[in-house]
Backbone as a printed PyTorch tensor [residue, N CA C, xyz], in Angstrom:
tensor([[[  0.8000,  -1.1480,  -0.0500],
         [ -0.0120,   0.0620,   0.0080],
         [  0.9570,   1.2740,   0.0040]],

        [[  0.7330,   2.1720,  -0.9480],
         [  1.5000,   3.3810,  -0.8550],
         [  1.3790,   4.2010,   0.4230]],

        [[  2.3990,   4.9950,   0.6090],
         [  2.4380,   5.7250,   1.8760],
         [  1.2180,   6.6190,   2.1090]],

        [[  0.7630,   7.3590,   1.0410],
         [ -0.3310,   8.2140,   1.2100],
         [ -1.5810,   7.3770,   1.5540]],

        [[ -1.6660,   6.2410,   1.0090],
         [ -2.9020,   5.3830,   1.3550],
         [ -2.8670,   4.9280,   2.8410]],

        [[ -1.5800,   4.6500,   3.2010],
         [ -1.4690,   4.1880,   4.6970],
         [ -1.8290,   5.3780,   5.5590]],

        [[ -1.4030,   6.5600,   5.2420],
         [ -1.7410,   7.7630,   6.1540],
         [ -3.1750,   7.9990,   6.2210]],

        [[ -3.8580,   7.8330,   5.0040],
         [ -5.2840,   8.0780,   4.9500],
         [ -5.9560,   6.9480,   5.7320]],

        [[ -5.5670,   5.6300,   5.6380],
         [ -6.1460,   4.6550,   6.4770],
         [ -6.0390,   4.8370,   7.9450]],

        [[ -4.8050,   5.2370,   8.4060],
         [ -4.5830,   5.6190,   9.7620],
         [ -5.5240,   6.7080,  10.2490]],

        [[ -5.5790,   7.7200,   9.3370],
         [ -6.3840,   8.9550,   9.6880],
         [ -7.9850,   8.4090,   9.8230]],

        [[ -8.3720,   7.6370,   8.9860],
         [ -9.7250,   7.1840,   8.9040],
         [ -9.9750,   6.3620,  10.2080]],

        [[ -9.1260,   5.5130,  10.5300],
         [ -9.3960,   4.6200,  11.7680],
         [ -9.2430,   5.5770,  13.0570]],

        [[ -8.3880,   6.5460,  13.0890],
         [ -8.3580,   7.5080,  14.2900],
         [ -9.6100,   8.2740,  14.2860]],

        [[-10.0650,   8.8260,  13.1190],
         [-11.1740,   9.7140,  13.0650],
         [-12.4920,   8.9150,  13.4910]],

        [[-12.5120,   7.6660,  13.2350],
         [-13.7910,   6.8980,  13.6660],
         [-13.7610,   6.8330,  15.1590]],

        [[-12.5740,   6.5550,  15.8020],
         [-12.5080,   6.5100,  17.2580],
         [-12.7570,   7.7700,  17.8800]],

        [[-12.2390,   8.8530,  17.1640],
         [-12.2730,  10.2740,  17.7070],
         [-13.8810,  10.6760,  17.6730]],

        [[-14.6050,  10.2450,  16.6130],
         [-16.0210,  10.5680,  16.5670],
         [-16.7390,   9.7770,  17.6870]],

        [[-16.3440,   8.5940,  17.9970],
         [-16.9540,   7.9520,  19.0780],
         [-16.7510,   8.6030,  20.4800]],

        [[-15.5150,   9.0830,  20.5080],
         [-15.2150,   9.7900,  21.8660],
         [-15.9430,  11.1110,  21.9760]],

        [[-15.9980,  11.8520,  20.9250],
         [-16.5650,  13.1430,  20.8570],
         [-18.0660,  13.0370,  21.1510]],

        [[-18.7300,  12.0780,  20.3850],
         [-20.1430,  11.9010,  20.5410],
         [-20.5450,  11.4000,  21.9540]],

        [[-19.6930,  10.6120,  22.4900],
         [-19.9080,  10.1690,  23.8650],
         [-19.7680,  11.2990,  24.8900]],

        [[-18.5990,  12.0790,  24.6680],
         [-18.3670,  13.1570,  25.6980],
         [-19.3230,  14.2620,  25.6620]],

        [[-19.8850,  14.6680,  24.4970],
         [-20.7830,  15.7510,  24.5130],
         [-22.2220,  15.3180,  24.5380]],

        [[-22.5080,  14.1210,  24.6170],
         [-23.8620,  13.5950,  24.9330],
         [-24.6890,  13.2360,  23.6800]],

        [[-24.0540,  13.2260,  22.5470],
         [-24.7480,  12.8440,  21.3190],
         [-25.1670,  11.2870,  21.3940]],

        [[-24.3620,  10.5950,  21.9790],
         [-24.7110,   9.0780,  22.0350],
         [-24.8520,   8.5440,  23.4050]],

        [[-24.4980,   9.2970,  24.4170],
         [-24.7390,   8.8010,  25.7730],
         [-25.3730,   9.7720,  26.6970]],

        [[-26.3920,   9.2210,  27.4630],
         [-27.0810,  10.0650,  28.4760],
         [-26.1800,  10.5010,  29.5880]],

        [[-25.4290,   9.5520,  30.0990],
         [-24.4950,   9.8680,  31.1870],
         [-23.0860,   9.5220,  30.8570]],

        [[-22.2040,  10.0130,  31.7410],
         [-20.7460,   9.7660,  31.6440],
         [-20.4440,   9.0010,  32.9000]],

        [[-20.5310,   7.6060,  32.7870],
         [-20.0930,   6.8490,  33.9750],
         [-18.6150,   6.5080,  33.8310]],

        [[-18.0450,   6.1410,  35.0050],
         [-16.7040,   5.8600,  35.1480],
         [-16.3080,   4.6630,  34.1210]],

        [[-16.9670,   3.5570,  34.1990],
         [-16.6280,   2.4180,  33.3120],
         [-16.5150,   2.8420,  31.7880]],

        [[-17.5360,   3.5340,  31.3720],
         [-17.5980,   3.8920,  29.9720],
         [-16.4980,   5.0150,  29.6660]],

        [[-16.2650,   5.7910,  30.5750],
         [-15.2440,   6.8760,  30.4580],
         [-13.8340,   6.1520,  30.1600]],

        [[-13.5780,   5.1630,  31.0320],
         [-12.3920,   4.4490,  30.9110],
         [-12.2380,   3.7940,  29.5180]],

        [[-13.2400,   3.1500,  29.1100],
         [-13.2390,   2.4670,  27.8200],
         [-13.0480,   3.4250,  26.6360]],

        [[-13.7130,   4.5650,  26.7180],
         [-13.6620,   5.4890,  25.5420],
         [-12.2420,   6.0990,  25.5330]],

        [[-11.7650,   6.4890,  26.6970],
         [-10.3210,   7.1010,  26.7650],
         [ -9.3270,   6.0850,  26.2840]],

        [[ -9.3180,   4.8150,  26.7180],
         [ -8.4280,   3.7310,  26.4320],
         [ -8.5150,   3.6460,  24.8940]],

        [[ -9.6780,   3.4210,  24.3020],
         [ -9.7730,   3.2120,  22.9200],
         [ -9.2010,   4.3830,  21.9800]],

        [[ -9.4350,   5.5390,  22.5230],
         [ -8.9280,   6.7670,  21.7670],
         [ -7.3560,   6.7600,  21.9480]],

        [[ -6.8830,   6.5200,  23.0990],
         [ -5.4280,   6.4740,  23.3650],
         [ -4.7910,   5.3270,  22.4640]],

        [[ -5.3700,   4.1510,  22.4480],
         [ -4.8520,   3.1560,  21.7150],
         [ -4.8010,   3.4690,  20.1950]],

        [[ -5.9130,   4.0940,  19.6710],
         [ -5.8710,   4.5250,  18.2400],
         [ -4.7890,   5.5580,  18.0390]],

        [[ -4.5230,   6.4270,  18.9780],
         [ -3.5260,   7.5870,  18.7400],
         [ -2.1260,   6.9650,  18.6210]],

        [[ -1.8950,   5.7470,  19.3260],
         [ -0.5950,   5.0910,  19.2450],
         [ -0.2120,   4.6910,  17.7300]],

        [[ -1.1870,   4.5770,  16.8160],
         [ -0.9440,   4.2820,  15.4500],
         [ -0.6930,   5.5450,  14.5850]],

        [[ -0.8370,   6.7020,  15.0200],
         [ -0.7300,   7.8800,  14.2920],
         [  0.8310,   8.0690,  14.0990]],

        [[  1.1760,   8.6690,  12.8920],
         [  2.5730,   8.8160,  12.5550],
         [  3.1680,   9.8970,  13.3430]],

        [[  4.4620,   9.8340,  13.4960],
         [  5.2060,  10.8530,  14.3480],
         [  5.0160,  12.2950,  13.6500]],

        [[  4.6230,  13.2070,  14.5740],
         [  4.2520,  14.5530,  13.9490],
         [  5.5870,  15.4630,  13.7170]],

        [[  6.7600,  15.0570,  14.1280],
         [  7.7690,  16.0310,  14.0950],
         [  8.2830,  16.2780,  12.6690]],

        [[  8.0880,  17.4820,  12.4130],
         [  8.5390,  17.8930,  10.9790],
         [  8.6730,  19.3940,  10.9460]],

        [[  8.7400,  20.0150,   9.7860],
         [  8.9560,  21.4370,   9.5780],
         [  7.5150,  22.1090,   9.6410]],

        [[  6.4830,  21.2650,   9.5160],
         [  5.1370,  21.6900,   9.5010],
         [  4.7310,  22.4800,  10.7610]],

        [[  3.9540,  23.4830,  10.6560],
         [  3.3910,  24.1000,  11.8860],
         [  1.8800,  23.8610,  11.8480]],

        [[  1.2900,  24.0500,  13.0060],
         [ -0.0570,  23.7990,  13.1130],
         [ -0.8770,  24.7220,  12.2680]],

        [[ -1.9120,  24.2750,  11.5310],
         [ -2.7020,  25.0990,  10.6520],
         [ -3.7290,  25.8650,  11.4590]],

        [[ -3.9550,  25.5230,  12.6630],
         [ -5.1180,  26.1640,  13.4150],
         [ -4.6980,  27.5330,  13.9100]],

        [[ -5.7430,  28.3420,  14.1810],
         [ -5.5100,  29.6460,  14.7940],
         [ -5.4060,  29.4870,  16.2710]],

        [[ -5.3260,  30.5880,  16.9470],
         [ -5.2100,  30.5520,  18.4250],
         [ -6.4880,  30.5140,  19.2240]],

        [[ -7.6100,  30.8240,  18.4790],
         [ -8.8290,  30.8310,  19.1490],
         [ -9.6510,  29.6640,  18.7070]],

        [[-10.3910,  29.0160,  19.6530],
         [-11.3020,  27.9720,  19.3250],
         [-12.5440,  28.4900,  18.7760]],

        [[-13.1690,  27.8990,  17.7790],
         [-14.4220,  28.3000,  17.2140],
         [-15.4290,  28.3400,  18.3290]],

        [[-16.3510,  29.2750,  18.3670],
         [-17.3630,  29.4950,  19.4270],
         [-18.0970,  28.2220,  19.5990]],

        [[-18.4990,  27.5230,  18.5160],
         [-19.3400,  26.2390,  18.7810],
         [-18.5590,  25.2330,  19.5120]],

        [[-17.1390,  25.1370,  19.2880],
         [-16.3370,  24.1720,  20.1080],
         [-16.3520,  24.6320,  21.5640]],

        [[-16.1270,  25.9200,  21.7160],
         [-16.1900,  26.4210,  23.2140],
         [-17.3900,  26.0300,  23.9270]],

        [[-18.6080,  26.0980,  23.2070],
         [-19.8040,  25.8100,  23.8210],
         [-19.8790,  24.2030,  24.0530]],

        [[-19.4490,  23.4960,  23.1500],
         [-19.4850,  21.9490,  23.3800],
         [-18.5690,  21.5650,  24.4640]],

        [[-17.4720,  22.2750,  24.6010],
         [-16.4560,  22.0370,  25.6930],
         [-17.1570,  22.2800,  27.0190]],

        [[-17.9410,  23.3410,  27.1710],
         [-18.6680,  23.5620,  28.4040],
         [-19.6180,  22.5300,  28.6960]],

        [[-20.3180,  21.9670,  27.5490],
         [-21.1920,  20.8310,  27.8400],
         [-20.4720,  19.5460,  28.2750]],

        [[-19.2870,  19.3010,  27.8710],
         [-18.5690,  18.2240,  28.3000],
         [-18.0950,  18.3940,  29.6750]],

        [[-17.6000,  19.5850,  30.1020],
         [-17.2960,  19.8790,  31.4560],
         [-18.4710,  19.7200,  32.3880]],

        [[-19.5710,  20.1250,  32.0470],
         [-20.7210,  19.9280,  32.9550],
         [-21.1760,  18.4690,  33.0900]],

        [[-21.1770,  17.7750,  31.9460],
         [-21.5140,  16.3690,  31.9480],
         [-20.5260,  15.5300,  32.7680]],

        [[-19.2250,  15.8600,  32.6790],
         [-18.1680,  15.1660,  33.3830],
         [-18.3430,  15.2600,  34.8700]],

        [[-19.0730,  16.3780,  35.3110],
         [-19.3270,  16.4160,  36.8570],
         [-20.0980,  15.2720,  37.3750]],

        [[-20.8690,  14.5230,  36.4850],
         [-21.6400,  13.3550,  36.8660],
         [-20.8010,  12.1850,  37.2220]],

        [[-19.5620,  12.1810,  36.7460],
         [-18.7240,  11.0730,  37.0460],
         [-18.3250,  11.1230,  38.5420]],

        [[-18.4360,  10.0140,  39.3000],
         [-18.1920,  10.1020,  40.7600],
         [-16.8040,  10.4170,  41.1200]],

        [[-15.8170,  10.2900,  40.1930],
         [-14.4640,  10.6470,  40.3430],
         [-14.1410,  11.9520,  39.7930]],

        [[-13.8300,  12.9580,  40.4660],
         [-13.5290,  14.3160,  39.8590],
         [-12.0510,  14.6310,  40.1250]],

        [[-11.5530,  14.6820,  41.2910],
         [-10.1620,  15.0190,  41.4280],
         [ -9.3380,  13.7630,  41.9980]],

        [[ -8.1120,  13.8330,  41.5850],
         [ -7.2850,  12.6700,  41.9170],
         [ -5.7940,  13.2490,  42.0950]],

        [[ -4.9840,  12.4010,  42.7550],
         [ -3.6250,  12.7060,  43.0240],
         [ -2.8040,  12.1660,  42.0020]],

        [[ -1.8460,  12.8670,  41.4240],
         [ -0.9470,  12.3710,  40.4530],
         [  0.4650,  13.0440,  40.5710]],

        [[  1.4280,  12.4020,  39.9990],
         [  2.6850,  13.0060,  39.8590],
         [  2.7820,  13.6310,  38.4630]],

        [[  3.2110,  14.9600,  38.4800],
         [  3.2650,  15.6430,  37.1380],
         [  4.0630,  15.0480,  36.2100]],

        [[  5.2340,  14.6010,  36.5560],
         [  6.2190,  13.8200,  35.6650],
         [  6.7320,  12.5940,  36.4780]],

        [[  6.3630,  11.4270,  35.9800],
         [  6.9290,  10.2120,  36.5100],
         [  8.3780,  10.1330,  36.3130]],

        [[  8.9580,  10.8650,  35.5500],
         [ 10.2870,  10.8340,  35.1530],
         [ 11.3000,  11.6240,  36.0820]],

        [[ 10.6370,  12.4230,  36.9080],
         [ 11.2250,  13.1650,  37.9530],
         [ 11.0100,  12.4660,  39.3300]],

        [[ 12.0520,  11.9080,  39.8360],
         [ 11.8030,  11.0700,  41.0290],
         [ 11.4120,  11.7210,  42.2860]],

        [[ 11.8630,  13.0640,  42.3140],
         [ 11.5120,  13.8510,  43.4620],
         [ 10.1720,  14.7590,  43.3430]],

        [[  9.4460,  14.5480,  42.2650],
         [  8.2720,  15.3550,  41.9380],
         [  7.3240,  15.2200,  43.0150]],

        [[  6.6460,  16.2620,  43.4570],
         [  5.6170,  16.2830,  44.4920],
         [  4.3080,  16.0330,  43.7570]],

        [[  3.3880,  15.3700,  44.4550],
         [  2.0130,  15.1170,  43.8540],
         [  1.3720,  16.3910,  43.5850]],

        [[  0.4110,  16.3850,  42.5960],
         [ -0.4410,  17.4730,  42.2530],
         [ -1.7920,  16.9700,  42.1600]],

        [[ -2.8270,  17.8760,  41.9850],
         [ -4.2230,  17.4040,  41.9710],
         [ -4.6000,  17.3320,  40.3740]],

        [[ -5.0640,  16.2440,  39.9610],
         [ -5.5530,  16.0590,  38.5770],
         [ -7.0860,  16.2300,  38.6240]],

        [[ -7.6000,  16.6620,  37.4830],
         [ -9.0560,  16.9640,  37.3800],
         [ -9.6100,  16.3170,  36.1980]],

        [[-10.4880,  15.2420,  36.5080],
         [-11.0140,  14.4390,  35.4230],
         [-11.7960,  15.3200,  34.2860]],

        [[-12.6140,  16.2340,  34.8340],
         [-13.3560,  17.0130,  33.8620],
         [-12.2970,  17.8100,  32.9760]],

        [[-11.3190,  18.4260,  33.5100],
         [-10.3150,  19.1510,  32.7480],
         [ -9.7120,  18.1430,  31.7650]],

        [[ -9.3520,  16.8660,  32.2280],
         [ -8.8020,  15.9290,  31.2040],
         [ -9.7280,  15.6850,  30.0850]],

        [[-10.9520,  15.4830,  30.3960],
         [-11.9480,  15.1740,  29.2930],
         [-12.1430,  16.3640,  28.2870]],

        [[-12.0870,  17.6010,  28.8150],
         [-12.2480,  18.8030,  28.0310],
         [-11.0470,  18.9240,  27.1090]],

        [[ -9.8600,  18.8420,  27.7240],
         [ -8.5950,  18.9740,  26.8440],
         [ -8.5660,  17.9670,  25.7640]],

        [[ -8.8410,  16.6660,  26.0850],
         [ -8.8350,  15.6080,  25.1360],
         [ -9.9200,  15.9910,  24.0020]],

        [[-11.0400,  16.2710,  24.5470],
         [-12.1270,  16.7030,  23.5440],
         [-11.7920,  17.8500,  22.6030]],

        [[-11.1700,  18.8120,  23.1150],
         [-10.7480,  20.0190,  22.3020],
         [ -9.8460,  19.5970,  21.1830]],

        [[ -8.6920,  18.9080,  21.5060],
         [ -7.7330,  18.6170,  20.4950],
         [ -8.2920,  17.5570,  19.4830]],

        [[ -9.0470,  16.6650,  19.9440],
         [ -9.5540,  15.6470,  19.0520],
         [-10.6250,  16.3380,  18.1090]],

        [[-11.4420,  17.2420,  18.6520],
         [-12.4320,  17.9070,  17.8570],
         [-11.7750,  18.8180,  16.7360]],

        [[-10.7930,  19.5670,  17.2190],
         [-10.0280,  20.3170,  16.2010],
         [ -9.4960,  19.5680,  15.0670]],

        [[ -8.9460,  18.3460,  15.3770],
         [ -8.3660,  17.5390,  14.2420],
         [ -9.6110,  17.0160,  13.3950]],

        [[-10.7360,  16.6760,  14.0140],
         [-11.8980,  16.2500,  13.2480],
         [-12.4020,  17.2680,  12.2290]],

        [[-12.3290,  18.6030,  12.7840],
         [-12.7970,  19.7050,  11.8540],
         [-11.8330,  19.8340,  10.6220]],

        [[-10.4500,  19.5620,  10.8660],
         [ -9.6000,  19.6360,   9.7350],
         [ -9.8230,  18.4200,   8.7400]],

        [[-10.0000,  17.2100,   9.3730],
         [-10.2880,  16.0020,   8.6350],
         [-11.4280,  16.1290,   7.8430]],

        [[-12.5880,  16.6260,   8.4310],
         [-13.8820,  16.8070,   7.6620],
         [-13.7690,  17.8520,   6.5560]],

        [[-12.7900,  18.6610,   6.7330],
         [-12.6640,  19.7590,   5.6720],
         [-11.6940,  19.2400,   4.5000]],

        [[-11.3810,  17.9300,   4.6660],
         [-10.4340,  17.4160,   3.5970],
         [ -8.9550,  17.5910,   3.8370]],

        [[ -8.5830,  18.1770,   4.9390],
         [ -7.2550,  18.5090,   5.2550],
         [ -6.5490,  17.2020,   6.0670]],

        [[ -6.4440,  16.1710,   5.3540],
         [ -6.0110,  14.9470,   6.1250],
         [ -4.7070,  15.0500,   6.8760]],

        [[ -3.7440,  15.5620,   6.1500],
         [ -2.4080,  15.6880,   6.7350],
         [ -2.4440,  16.5620,   7.8480]],

        [[ -3.1250,  17.7700,   7.8290],
         [ -3.1310,  18.6820,   8.9080],
         [ -3.9240,  18.1120,  10.0910]],

        [[ -4.9090,  17.3090,   9.8090],
         [ -5.6190,  16.6520,  10.9320],
         [ -4.6470,  15.5860,  11.6400]],

        [[ -3.9210,  14.7920,  10.8610],
         [ -3.0070,  13.8870,  11.4900],
         [ -1.9910,  14.6530,  12.3060]],

        [[ -1.4740,  15.6940,  11.8130],
         [ -0.4900,  16.5430,  12.5770],
         [ -1.1960,  17.0570,  13.8960]],

        [[ -2.3530,  17.5800,  13.7460],
         [ -3.0090,  18.0940,  14.9200],
         [ -3.1380,  17.0360,  15.9850]],

        [[ -3.7060,  15.8110,  15.6390],
         [ -3.9020,  14.7480,  16.6170],
         [ -2.6550,  14.3060,  17.1530]],

        [[ -1.5870,  13.9970,  16.3150],
         [ -0.3160,  13.3980,  16.7940],
         [  0.4200,  14.2940,  17.5570]],

        [[  0.5880,  15.5160,  17.0850],
         [  1.4320,  16.5420,  17.7880],
         [  0.8550,  16.8040,  19.1600]],

        [[ -0.4330,  17.0270,  19.3980],
         [ -1.0310,  17.3820,  20.5780],
         [ -1.2210,  16.0920,  21.4840]],

        [[ -1.3170,  14.9920,  20.8630],
         [ -1.3190,  13.7400,  21.6070],
         [  0.0880,  13.5570,  22.3980]],

        [[  1.2000,  13.8770,  21.6410],
         [  2.5430,  13.7450,  22.2480],
         [  2.7530,  14.8460,  23.2990]],

        [[  2.3010,  16.0420,  23.0460],
         [  2.5980,  17.0920,  23.8940],
         [  1.5490,  17.5440,  24.9260]],

        [[  0.2640,  17.1360,  24.7900],
         [ -0.7520,  17.5950,  25.7080],
         [ -1.8100,  16.5270,  25.9760]],

        [[ -2.7090,  16.1990,  25.1210],
         [ -3.8130,  15.3910,  25.5460],
         [ -3.4360,  13.9770,  25.7840]],

        [[ -2.4110,  13.4490,  25.3450],
         [ -1.8900,  12.0290,  25.6960],
         [ -1.6570,  11.9380,  27.1070]],

        [[ -1.0760,  13.0690,  27.7950],
         [ -0.8320,  13.0870,  29.1820],
         [ -2.1390,  13.1520,  29.9930]],

        [[ -3.0630,  13.9180,  29.4530],
         [ -4.3590,  13.9570,  30.0960],
         [ -5.0660,  12.6460,  30.0140]],

        [[ -4.9760,  11.9810,  28.8360],
         [ -5.4960,  10.6170,  28.7240],
         [ -4.9160,   9.7250,  29.7390]],

        [[ -3.6730,   9.5800,  29.7490],
         [ -3.0340,   8.4860,  30.5370],
         [ -3.1910,   8.7890,  31.8890]],

        [[ -3.3300,  10.1250,  32.3580],
         [ -3.6800,  10.3950,  33.7560],
         [ -5.0940,   9.9880,  34.1460]],

        [[ -5.9900,  10.2720,  33.1720],
         [ -7.3440,   9.8620,  33.3650],
         [ -7.5250,   8.3340,  33.4360]],

        [[ -6.8050,   7.6920,  32.5580],
         [ -6.8830,   6.2950,  32.5940],
         [ -6.4910,   5.5910,  33.8910]],

        [[ -5.3340,   6.0900,  34.4010],
         [ -4.7580,   5.6300,  35.7220],
         [ -5.8370,   5.8560,  36.7550]],

        [[ -6.3730,   7.1830,  36.8670],
         [ -7.2860,   7.5230,  37.9800],
         [ -8.5050,   6.7130,  37.8440]],

        [[ -9.0580,   6.5580,  36.6440],
         [-10.3090,   5.7150,  36.5460],
         [-10.1220,   4.3460,  36.8200]],

        [[ -8.9480,   3.7420,  36.4510],
         [ -8.6650,   2.3340,  36.8220],
         [ -8.5790,   2.1710,  38.3040]],

        [[ -8.0110,   3.0660,  38.9760],
         [ -7.7690,   2.9280,  40.4580],
         [ -9.1530,   3.1450,  41.1540]],

        [[ -9.9360,   4.1170,  40.5870],
         [-11.3030,   4.2040,  41.1970],
         [-12.1210,   3.0490,  41.0500]],

        [[-12.2130,   2.5420,  39.8450],
         [-13.0750,   1.3700,  39.4380],
         [-12.5530,   0.0560,  40.2900]],

        [[-11.3030,   0.0010,  40.3660],
         [-10.7930,  -1.3080,  41.0440],
         [-11.0930,  -1.2440,  42.4920]],

        [[-11.2610,  -0.0960,  43.1030],
         [-11.5490,   0.0940,  44.5440],
         [-13.0400,   0.2940,  44.8360]],

        [[-13.7260,   1.1070,  44.0420],
         [-15.1060,   1.4030,  44.2490],
         [-16.1650,   0.7230,  43.4310]],

        [[-15.6980,   0.1750,  42.3240],
         [-16.6600,  -0.4840,  41.4730],
         [-15.9580,  -1.5990,  40.6230]],

        [[-15.4510,  -2.6480,  41.2690],
         [-14.7320,  -3.5650,  40.4920],
         [-15.4120,  -4.0980,  39.2360]],

        [[-16.7200,  -4.3000,  39.4070],
         [-17.4150,  -4.8070,  38.2050],
         [-17.2940,  -3.9450,  36.9870]],

        [[-17.0140,  -2.5810,  37.2080],
         [-16.7810,  -1.6380,  36.0500],
         [-15.6190,  -1.9780,  35.2230]],

        [[-14.6510,  -2.7250,  35.7960],
         [-13.4620,  -3.0570,  35.0150],
         [-13.7750,  -4.2880,  34.0780]],

        [[-14.7000,  -4.9660,  34.3010],
         [-14.9590,  -6.2880,  33.5320],
         [-16.3600,  -6.2710,  32.8680]],

        [[-17.1310,  -5.2490,  32.9720],
         [-18.3970,  -5.2620,  32.3280],
         [-18.4280,  -4.6650,  30.9870]]])
């Protein structure tokens, strides 16, 4: 398969998972945001992002500095919906690579909103036919921003479910 077809196939697979995440997070496909489903959606999106190509190149992000008003509105919906998840704040180490790092407070709603924002911006580019720009947006921000939010949320949700709702890990 030619390289361009491979990139398009990866982008299509990621965009499918991104659409599932976005529709779940903003309520188009789910009435509630429960912890078990939150864990599944974030893990699926994270796993799909691992297949994205490396974004490091001369390319710069095509996006502007301001989010479109409709995205800002949807991010507010995601934040308010996330308040229904029983886990809100959690302890985490900002960088596990720094052995003397002090714990900080993580915020699950903030994690979901940041993931939602970057994934949605990429979907907007993808839907506009800018596949390479969408891949860059998703991959670059996965490595620098939303991937950290996702991995922190995964750990916090796993710990919560294993202690508070063990059936949520296997249902």
